[in-house]
PDB file of N, CA, C and O in Angstrom:
ATOM      1  N   UNK A   1       0.639  -1.299   0.146  1.00  0.00           N
ATOM      2  CA  UNK A   1      -0.121  -0.039   0.140  1.00  0.00           C
ATOM      3  C   UNK A   1       0.661   1.063   0.083  1.00  0.00           C
ATOM      4  O   UNK A   1       1.531   1.095   0.954  1.00  0.00           O
ATOM      5  N   UNK A   2       0.613   2.372  -0.991  1.00  0.00           N
ATOM      6  CA  UNK A   2       1.543   3.142  -0.500  1.00  0.00           C
ATOM      7  C   UNK A   2       1.005   4.414   0.200  1.00  0.00           C
ATOM      8  O   UNK A   2      -0.125   4.890   0.315  1.00  0.00           O
ATOM      9  N   UNK A   3       2.335   4.817   0.659  1.00  0.00           N
ATOM     10  CA  UNK A   3       2.353   5.755   1.883  1.00  0.00           C
ATOM     11  C   UNK A   3       1.482   6.476   1.829  1.00  0.00           C
ATOM     12  O   UNK A   3       1.480   6.956   0.695  1.00  0.00           O
ATOM     13  N   UNK A   4       0.715   6.853   2.391  1.00  0.00           N
ATOM     14  CA  UNK A   4      -0.331   8.331   2.602  1.00  0.00           C
ATOM     15  C   UNK A   4       0.390   9.270   3.838  1.00  0.00           C
ATOM     16  O   UNK A   4       1.267   8.972   4.649  1.00  0.00           O
ATOM     17  N   UNK A   5      -0.469  10.700   3.592  1.00  0.00           N
ATOM     18  CA  UNK A   5      -0.265  11.073   5.224  1.00  0.00           C
ATOM     19  C   UNK A   5      -1.255  10.713   5.757  1.00  0.00           C
ATOM     20  O   UNK A   5      -2.293  10.659   5.098  1.00  0.00           O
ATOM     21  N   UNK A   6      -1.237  10.330   7.217  1.00  0.00           N
ATOM     22  CA  UNK A   6      -1.457   9.381   7.940  1.00  0.00           C
ATOM     23  C   UNK A   6      -2.973  10.432   8.383  1.00  0.00           C
ATOM     24  O   UNK A   6      -3.946   9.863   8.877  1.00  0.00           O
ATOM     25  N   UNK A   7      -2.994  11.765   8.168  1.00  0.00           N
ATOM     26  CA  UNK A   7      -4.014  12.956   8.492  1.00  0.00           C
ATOM     27  C   UNK A   7      -4.615  13.000   7.365  1.00  0.00           C
ATOM     28  O   UNK A   7      -5.600  13.605   7.786  1.00  0.00           O
ATOM     29  N   UNK A   8      -4.828  12.860   6.299  1.00  0.00           N
ATOM     30  CA  UNK A   8      -5.082  13.082   5.212  1.00  0.00           C
ATOM     31  C   UNK A   8      -6.026  11.747   5.040  1.00  0.00           C
ATOM     32  O   UNK A   8      -7.198  11.834   4.672  1.00  0.00           O
ATOM     33  N   UNK A   9      -5.243  10.237   5.415  1.00  0.00           N
ATOM     34  CA  UNK A   9      -6.383   9.452   5.516  1.00  0.00           C
ATOM     35  C   UNK A   9      -7.496   9.331   6.928  1.00  0.00           C
ATOM     36  O   UNK A   9      -8.324   8.423   6.997  1.00  0.00           O
ATOM     37  N   UNK A  10      -7.323  10.583   8.187  1.00  0.00           N
ATOM     38  CA  UNK A  10      -7.655  10.574   9.445  1.00  0.00           C
ATOM     39  C   UNK A  10      -9.063  10.990   8.587  1.00  0.00           C
ATOM     40  O   UNK A  10     -10.163  10.441   8.514  1.00  0.00           O
ATOM     41  N   UNK A  11      -8.510  12.210   7.980  1.00  0.00           N
ATOM     42  CA  UNK A  11      -9.972  13.274   7.789  1.00  0.00           C
ATOM     43  C   UNK A  11     -10.830  12.325   6.551  1.00  0.00           C
ATOM     44  O   UNK A  11     -11.821  12.658   5.901  1.00  0.00           O
ATOM     45  N   UNK A  12     -10.576  11.908   6.537  1.00  0.00           N
ATOM     46  CA  UNK A  12     -11.374  10.814   4.414  1.00  0.00           C
ATOM     47  C   UNK A  12     -12.189  10.126   5.525  1.00  0.00           C
ATOM     48  O   UNK A  12     -13.287   9.708   5.156  1.00  0.00           O
ATOM     49  N   UNK A  13     -11.803   9.897   7.034  1.00  0.00           N
ATOM     50  CA  UNK A  13     -12.597   9.014   7.651  1.00  0.00           C
ATOM     51  C   UNK A  13     -13.909   9.767   8.112  1.00  0.00           C
ATOM     52  O   UNK A  13     -15.122   9.579   8.019  1.00  0.00           O
ATOM     53  N   UNK A  14     -13.142  10.621   8.604  1.00  0.00           N
ATOM     54  CA  UNK A  14     -14.284  11.583   9.447  1.00  0.00           C
ATOM     55  C   UNK A  14     -14.832  12.409   8.422  1.00  0.00           C
ATOM     56  O   UNK A  14     -15.786  12.868   9.050  1.00  0.00           O
ATOM     57  N   UNK A  15     -14.900  12.897   7.349  1.00  0.00           N
ATOM     58  CA  UNK A  15     -16.083  13.389   6.456  1.00  0.00           C
ATOM     59  C   UNK A  15     -16.493  11.994   5.976  1.00  0.00           C
ATOM     60  O   UNK A  15     -17.178  12.160   4.966  1.00  0.00           O
ATOM     61  N   UNK A  16     -16.392  10.906   6.211  1.00  0.00           N
ATOM     62  CA  UNK A  16     -17.551   9.924   5.789  1.00  0.00           C
ATOM     63  C   UNK A  16     -18.422   9.485   6.936  1.00  0.00           C
ATOM     64  O   UNK A  16     -19.443   8.841   6.693  1.00  0.00           O
ATOM     65  N   UNK A  17     -18.091   9.785   8.147  1.00  0.00           N
ATOM     66  CA  UNK A  17     -19.220   9.381   8.619  1.00  0.00           C
ATOM     67  C   UNK A  17     -20.293  10.385   9.174  1.00  0.00           C
ATOM     68  O   UNK A  17     -19.962  11.566   9.285  1.00  0.00           O
ATOM     69  N   UNK A  18     -21.353  10.053   9.471  1.00  0.00           N
ATOM     70  CA  UNK A  18     -22.845  10.883   9.667  1.00  0.00           C
ATOM     71  C   UNK A  18     -22.440  11.795  10.656  1.00  0.00           C
ATOM     72  O   UNK A  18     -21.571  11.574  11.499  1.00  0.00           O
ATOM     73  N   UNK A  19     -23.225  13.032  10.502  1.00  0.00           N
ATOM     74  CA  UNK A  19     -23.053  14.255  11.384  1.00  0.00           C
ATOM     75  C   UNK A  19     -23.511  14.058  12.489  1.00  0.00           C
ATOM     76  O   UNK A  19     -23.426  14.956  13.326  1.00  0.00           O
ATOM     77  N   UNK A  20     -24.343  12.395  12.916  1.00  0.00           N
ATOM     78  CA  UNK A  20     -24.793  12.385  14.316  1.00  0.00           C
ATOM     79  C   UNK A  20     -23.651  11.331  14.821  1.00  0.00           C
ATOM     80  O   UNK A  20     -23.976  10.818  15.892  1.00  0.00           O
ATOM     81  N   UNK A  21     -22.445  10.900  14.336  1.00  0.00           N
ATOM     82  CA  UNK A  21     -21.741   9.522  14.477  1.00  0.00           C
ATOM     83  C   UNK A  21     -21.276   9.715  15.940  1.00  0.00           C
ATOM     84  O   UNK A  21     -21.468  10.862  16.345  1.00  0.00           O
ATOM     85  N   UNK A  22     -20.808   9.013  16.675  1.00  0.00           N
ATOM     86  CA  UNK A  22     -19.702   8.839  17.892  1.00  0.00           C
ATOM     87  C   UNK A  22     -18.312   8.772  17.922  1.00  0.00           C
ATOM     88  O   UNK A  22     -17.827   8.100  17.011  1.00  0.00           O
ATOM     89  N   UNK A  23     -17.617   9.222  18.625  1.00  0.00           N
ATOM     90  CA  UNK A  23     -16.464   8.264  19.528  1.00  0.00           C
ATOM     91  C   UNK A  23     -15.913   6.968  18.886  1.00  0.00           C
ATOM     92  O   UNK A  23     -14.849   6.539  18.441  1.00  0.00           O
ATOM     93  N   UNK A  24     -17.554   6.457  19.124  1.00  0.00           N
ATOM     94  CA  UNK A  24     -16.647   4.954  19.206  1.00  0.00           C
ATOM     95  C   UNK A  24     -17.386   4.665  17.722  1.00  0.00           C
ATOM     96  O   UNK A  24     -17.613   3.465  17.566  1.00  0.00           O
ATOM     97  N   UNK A  25     -17.704   5.309  16.875  1.00  0.00           N
ATOM     98  CA  UNK A  25     -18.133   5.249  15.590  1.00  0.00           C
ATOM     99  C   UNK A  25     -16.805   5.570  14.535  1.00  0.00           C
ATOM    100  O   UNK A  25     -16.567   4.936  13.507  1.00  0.00           O
ATOM    101  N   UNK A  26     -16.093   6.604  15.016  1.00  0.00           N
ATOM    102  CA  UNK A  26     -15.102   6.874  14.934  1.00  0.00           C
ATOM    103  C   UNK A  26     -13.593   6.347  14.635  1.00  0.00           C
ATOM    104  O   UNK A  26     -12.828   6.496  13.682  1.00  0.00           O
ATOM    105  N   UNK A  27     -13.482   5.429  16.302  1.00  0.00           N
ATOM    106  CA  UNK A  27     -12.451   4.219  16.871  1.00  0.00           C
ATOM    107  C   UNK A  27     -12.769   3.604  15.842  1.00  0.00           C
ATOM    108  O   UNK A  27     -12.027   3.777  14.875  1.00  0.00           O
ATOM    109  N   UNK A  28     -13.982   2.666  15.670  1.00  0.00           N
ATOM    110  CA  UNK A  28     -14.548   1.416  14.915  1.00  0.00           C
ATOM    111  C   UNK A  28     -13.601   1.662  13.333  1.00  0.00           C
ATOM    112  O   UNK A  28     -12.718   0.916  12.911  1.00  0.00           O
ATOM    113  N   UNK A  29     -14.164   3.042  12.626  1.00  0.00           N
ATOM    114  CA  UNK A  29     -13.657   2.975  11.361  1.00  0.00           C
ATOM    115  C   UNK A  29     -11.813   3.017  11.515  1.00  0.00           C
ATOM    116  O   UNK A  29     -11.008   2.518  10.728  1.00  0.00           O
ATOM    117  N   UNK A  30     -11.542   3.721  12.688  1.00  0.00           N
ATOM    118  CA  UNK A  30     -10.085   3.840  12.193  1.00  0.00           C
ATOM    119  C   UNK A  30      -9.969   2.391  12.475  1.00  0.00           C
ATOM    120  O   UNK A  30      -9.756   1.901  11.367  1.00  0.00           O
ATOM    121  N   UNK A  31      -9.995   1.249  13.520  1.00  0.00           N
ATOM    122  CA  UNK A  31      -9.884   0.004  13.684  1.00  0.00           C
ATOM    123  C   UNK A  31      -9.788  -0.825  12.707  1.00  0.00           C
ATOM    124  O   UNK A  31      -8.916  -1.641  12.407  1.00  0.00           O
ATOM    125  N   UNK A  32     -10.829  -0.521  12.212  1.00  0.00           N
ATOM    126  CA  UNK A  32     -11.171  -1.985  10.653  1.00  0.00           C
ATOM    127  C   UNK A  32     -10.455  -0.863  10.101  1.00  0.00           C
ATOM    128  O   UNK A  32     -10.567  -0.076  11.041  1.00  0.00           O
ATOM    129  N   UNK A  33      -9.632  -0.100   9.001  1.00  0.00           N
ATOM    130  CA  UNK A  33      -9.651   0.184   8.495  1.00  0.00           C
ATOM    131  C   UNK A  33      -7.473   0.072   8.294  1.00  0.00           C
ATOM    132  O   UNK A  33      -6.773   0.135   7.284  1.00  0.00           O
ATOM    133  N   UNK A  34      -7.065  -0.126   9.940  1.00  0.00           N
ATOM    134  CA  UNK A  34      -6.249  -0.416  10.381  1.00  0.00           C
ATOM    135  C   UNK A  34      -5.887  -1.907  10.590  1.00  0.00           C
ATOM    136  O   UNK A  34      -4.681  -2.142  10.519  1.00  0.00           O
ATOM    137  N   UNK A  35      -6.597  -2.819  10.802  1.00  0.00           N
ATOM    138  CA  UNK A  35      -7.134  -3.961  10.297  1.00  0.00           C
ATOM    139  C   UNK A  35      -7.287  -4.790   9.102  1.00  0.00           C
ATOM    140  O   UNK A  35      -7.371  -6.018   9.122  1.00  0.00           O
ATOM    141  N   UNK A  36      -7.329  -3.808   7.722  1.00  0.00           N
ATOM    142  CA  UNK A  36      -7.013  -4.336   6.896  1.00  0.00           C
ATOM    143  C   UNK A  36      -5.953  -3.629   6.263  1.00  0.00           C
ATOM    144  O   UNK A  36      -5.714  -3.902   5.087  1.00  0.00           O
ATOM    145  N   UNK A  37      -5.407  -2.929   6.739  1.00  0.00           N
ATOM    146  CA  UNK A  37      -4.048  -2.620   6.173  1.00  0.00           C
ATOM    147  C   UNK A  37      -3.090  -3.771   6.982  1.00  0.00           C
ATOM    148  O   UNK A  37      -2.389  -4.643   6.467  1.00  0.00           O
ATOM    149  N   UNK A  38      -3.228  -3.579   7.923  1.00  0.00           N
ATOM    150  CA  UNK A  38      -2.406  -5.066   8.842  1.00  0.00           C
ATOM    151  C   UNK A  38      -2.500  -5.878   7.938  1.00  0.00           C
ATOM    152  O   UNK A  38      -1.430  -6.213   7.431  1.00  0.00           O
ATOM    153  N   UNK A  39      -3.989  -6.609   7.293  1.00  0.00           N
ATOM    154  CA  UNK A  39      -3.853  -8.255   6.692  1.00  0.00           C
ATOM    155  C   UNK A  39      -2.784  -7.624   5.036  1.00  0.00           C
ATOM    156  O   UNK A  39      -1.667  -8.093   4.823  1.00  0.00           O
ATOM    157  N   UNK A  40      -3.279  -6.802   4.304  1.00  0.00           N
ATOM    158  CA  UNK A  40      -2.871  -6.449   3.299  1.00  0.00           C
ATOM    159  C   UNK A  40      -1.449  -6.691   3.213  1.00  0.00           C
ATOM    160  O   UNK A  40      -1.059  -7.404   2.287  1.00  0.00           O
ATOM    161  N   UNK A  41      -0.434  -6.113   4.200  1.00  0.00           N
ATOM    162  CA  UNK A  41       0.785  -6.416   4.410  1.00  0.00           C
ATOM    163  C   UNK A  41       0.857  -7.495   4.709  1.00  0.00           C
ATOM    164  O   UNK A  41       1.597  -8.086   3.923  1.00  0.00           O
ATOM    165  N   UNK A  42       0.325  -8.358   5.746  1.00  0.00           N
ATOM    166  CA  UNK A  42       0.861  -9.314   5.973  1.00  0.00           C
ATOM    167  C   UNK A  42       0.586 -10.170   4.963  1.00  0.00           C
ATOM    168  O   UNK A  42       1.494 -10.998   4.902  1.00  0.00           O
ATOM    169  N   UNK A  43      -0.548 -10.425   3.842  1.00  0.00           N
ATOM    170  CA  UNK A  43      -0.211 -10.796   2.526  1.00  0.00           C
ATOM    171  C   UNK A  43       0.850 -10.083   1.616  1.00  0.00           C
ATOM    172  O   UNK A  43       1.541 -11.051   1.299  1.00  0.00           O
ATOM    173  N   UNK A  44       1.186  -9.432   1.247  1.00  0.00           N
ATOM    174  CA  UNK A  44       1.964  -8.812   0.292  1.00  0.00           C
ATOM    175  C   UNK A  44       3.194  -9.468   0.853  1.00  0.00           C
ATOM    176  O   UNK A  44       3.884  -9.929  -0.056  1.00  0.00           O
ATOM    177  N   UNK A  45       3.772  -9.692   2.231  1.00  0.00           N
ATOM    178  CA  UNK A  45       4.778 -10.311   3.323  1.00  0.00           C
ATOM    179  C   UNK A  45       4.635 -11.989   3.108  1.00  0.00           C
ATOM    180  O   UNK A  45       5.403 -12.732   3.719  1.00  0.00           O
ATOM    181  N   UNK A  46       3.803 -12.428   2.377  1.00  0.00           N
ATOM    182  CA  UNK A  46       3.796 -13.787   2.313  1.00  0.00           C
ATOM    183  C   UNK A  46       3.440 -14.524   3.813  1.00  0.00           C
ATOM    184  O   UNK A  46       3.870 -15.663   3.995  1.00  0.00           O
ATOM    185  N   UNK A  47       2.813 -13.994   4.658  1.00  0.00           N
ATOM    186  CA  UNK A  47       2.931 -14.132   6.400  1.00  0.00           C
ATOM    187  C   UNK A  47       1.119 -14.497   6.515  1.00  0.00           C
ATOM    188  O   UNK A  47       0.437 -13.986   7.403  1.00  0.00           O
ATOM    189  N   UNK A  48       0.404 -15.662   5.228  1.00  0.00           N
ATOM    190  CA  UNK A  48      -0.965 -16.093   5.674  1.00  0.00           C
ATOM    191  C   UNK A  48      -0.942 -17.819   5.590  1.00  0.00           C
ATOM    192  O   UNK A  48       0.146 -18.360   5.787  1.00  0.00           O
ATOM    193  N   UNK A  49      -1.830 -18.454   5.375  1.00  0.00           N
ATOM    194  CA  UNK A  49      -2.051 -19.555   5.372  1.00  0.00           C
ATOM    195  C   UNK A  49      -3.479 -19.879   4.231  1.00  0.00           C
ATOM    196  O   UNK A  49      -4.451 -19.415   3.634  1.00  0.00           O
ATOM    197  N   UNK A  50      -2.482 -21.282   4.596  1.00  0.00           N
ATOM    198  CA  UNK A  50      -3.994 -21.737   3.042  1.00  0.00           C
ATOM    199  C   UNK A  50      -5.400 -22.552   4.206  1.00  0.00           C
ATOM    200  O   UNK A  50      -5.587 -23.055   5.313  1.00  0.00           O
ATOM    201  N   UNK A  51      -6.009 -22.209   3.030  1.00  0.00           N
ATOM    202  CA  UNK A  51      -7.759 -22.407   4.173  1.00  0.00           C
ATOM    203  C   UNK A  51      -7.618 -23.890   4.335  1.00  0.00           C
ATOM    204  O   UNK A  51      -8.402 -24.309   5.186  1.00  0.00           O
ATOM    205  N   UNK A  52      -6.720 -25.005   3.685  1.00  0.00           N
ATOM    206  CA  UNK A  52      -6.636 -26.536   4.391  1.00  0.00           C
ATOM    207  C   UNK A  52      -5.734 -26.209   5.191  1.00  0.00           C
ATOM    208  O   UNK A  52      -5.855 -26.798   6.265  1.00  0.00           O
ATOM    209  N   UNK A  53      -4.404 -25.146   5.109  1.00  0.00           N
ATOM    210  CA  UNK A  53      -4.042 -25.366   6.958  1.00  0.00           C
ATOM    211  C   UNK A  53      -4.546 -25.419   8.129  1.00  0.00           C
ATOM    212  O   UNK A  53      -4.855 -26.327   8.900  1.00  0.00           O
ATOM    213  N   UNK A  54      -4.596 -23.828   8.149  1.00  0.00           N
ATOM    214  CA  UNK A  54      -6.043 -23.538   8.651  1.00  0.00           C
ATOM    215  C   UNK A  54      -7.197 -24.548   9.709  1.00  0.00           C
ATOM    216  O   UNK A  54      -7.303 -24.689  10.927  1.00  0.00           O
ATOM    217  N   UNK A  55      -7.983 -25.151   8.434  1.00  0.00           N
ATOM    218  CA  UNK A  55      -8.624 -26.189   8.696  1.00  0.00           C
ATOM    219  C   UNK A  55      -7.986 -26.968   9.902  1.00  0.00           C
ATOM    220  O   UNK A  55      -8.202 -26.978  11.114  1.00  0.00           O
ATOM    221  N   UNK A  56      -6.854 -27.806   8.819  1.00  0.00           N
ATOM    222  CA  UNK A  56      -6.414 -28.617   9.813  1.00  0.00           C
ATOM    223  C   UNK A  56      -5.740 -28.309  11.052  1.00  0.00           C
ATOM    224  O   UNK A  56      -5.801 -29.034  12.044  1.00  0.00           O
ATOM    225  N   UNK A  57      -4.917 -26.923  10.966  1.00  0.00           N
ATOM    226  CA  UNK A  57      -4.949 -26.624  12.760  1.00  0.00           C
ATOM    227  C   UNK A  57      -5.700 -26.944  13.488  1.00  0.00           C
ATOM    228  O   UNK A  57      -5.416 -27.530  14.532  1.00  0.00           O
ATOM    229  N   UNK A  58      -7.045 -26.593  13.064  1.00  0.00           N
ATOM    230  CA  UNK A  58      -8.125 -26.792  14.300  1.00  0.00           C
ATOM    231  C   UNK A  58      -8.886 -27.763  14.613  1.00  0.00           C
ATOM    232  O   UNK A  58      -9.685 -27.842  15.546  1.00  0.00           O
ATOM    233  N   UNK A  59      -8.567 -28.680  13.627  1.00  0.00           N
ATOM    234  CA  UNK A  59      -8.986 -30.172  13.675  1.00  0.00           C
ATOM    235  C   UNK A  59     -10.795 -30.219  12.703  1.00  0.00           C
ATOM    236  O   UNK A  59     -11.710 -31.042  12.751  1.00  0.00           O
ATOM    237  N   UNK A  60     -10.613 -28.830  11.868  1.00  0.00           N
ATOM    238  CA  UNK A  60     -11.612 -29.019  11.184  1.00  0.00           C
ATOM    239  C   UNK A  60     -11.163 -29.635   9.945  1.00  0.00           C
ATOM    240  O   UNK A  60      -9.998 -29.731   9.559  1.00  0.00           O
ATOM    241  N   UNK A  61     -12.969 -30.330   8.956  1.00  0.00           N
ATOM    242  CA  UNK A  61     -12.626 -31.179   7.833  1.00  0.00           C
ATOM    243  C   UNK A  61     -12.749 -30.320   6.878  1.00  0.00           C
ATOM    244  O   UNK A  61     -13.559 -29.417   6.668  1.00  0.00           O
ATOM    245  N   UNK A  62     -11.356 -30.923   6.025  1.00  0.00           N
ATOM    246  CA  UNK A  62     -11.174 -30.445   4.719  1.00  0.00           C
ATOM    247  C   UNK A  62     -12.206 -29.852   3.862  1.00  0.00           C
ATOM    248  O   UNK A  62     -11.922 -29.467   2.728  1.00  0.00           O
TER     249      UNK A  62
END
C-alpha cells in the first residue's frame, strides 16, 4: 500500500461519518482501516496460511 499522510486519511474517515457519529463510530472506522491494512501487509509479505492448513490446525474437516 502506498504511504500517505495519516492526517489526510483520518480526515477522509471523519468526512465519511454521519453528522450524528459518536467517538465509538470513529474508533471503529479507524480499527477497521488499521486491520485491513495490517492484513494486506501480511499478505504482501507472505504471512498467510492456506485454508486447508487453517482447517487442519483447528481439527476441522477439509
